[in-house]
Phi, psi and omega in degrees: 000320180296326179296322179293316179297318179297317180297317179297320179294317179296319179294321181297319179282335183281341182264098180272161178273152179288140178293142175225166179300145180283169180297333179285350178095350179278140182294146181243353178276162184251014180275110182270359179275174183280339187283124177239150174297153182296342177254016184270102178185182179290157178299142176273185184299335180272001179091349179274169180291148177285137178235173181304329180290349179271007183309123184284167178294155179302121181278358183265160001283149173224157181236151171236144177248136179252147184292350175272008174103353180277142170235126184239138181249144182223140179210005183235104181269154166207153184217154178226133168205089186290147181305131179082355183274152174253025176243145173224130179229133174240134183236150170228137176231177180245113183293333180284349181059034175291345172207169181245026177280147166243130176269121182243130176233123188214148169246123184245133170076350181228010183290130186222032179102193183303138181156183179248132182239115180255153183292345177290329184242350185223164174273090181248128183226141171239130184224148167240106183244143178276132174263174180294142001281137182282132179243000178085016178288161183296154170258137181237147174202163173283125182246100184296331179291341177259006176099000178290140175235153178210151175219136176246120175256116175260107183289322183207144173208138167221198182280355181251323188207163177205158173202164180167214179203159177239135173241144180216151180276334181163180180232171172232143173286119184299322183288310185267340184080004182290140176287138182234121175280146181236132177228127358285165181267359175244126186237146183282141166253117185213112187237096176286349178206140181240130174285114184245000000 
């Protein structure tokens, strides 16, 4: 009888729970690779873990307005999270080529799976960079030294897809240093395919 009790006790201690993001939003698992379990994500509305089957509808096309008068439209996503990397990048472009900006949202050097990454504790950047053909329009980015803040919440990620959202307080014009307000201030992270 004691052997059965000992075996039950050993099994109970040997079965650990899977790491999930903490209540503070910082990731708690130690897997720096891209592969996540299919049930690895934040809890869904029913209280269960988010899975690949919860993939939301395409949020595009969407537009952002900048306080310097520009309005930019985006409808083509792409994402990168290479195996073993601690970087995550989400991009949006415009297939109509009405402008040549790429919207970049990235967590650099500390990405560890689903969770929330804020610029106070992580290297989180939001950028609007012009791709070719270059016309000389301004480059914009979150400049933490000027008070800009950003947070990227990755609700779910595996080797095929990811989604979440980015919030930012504003951007700065790299050339002039002018503060630029962005509307809306919450932008979608939506990756139907991830470059791994």
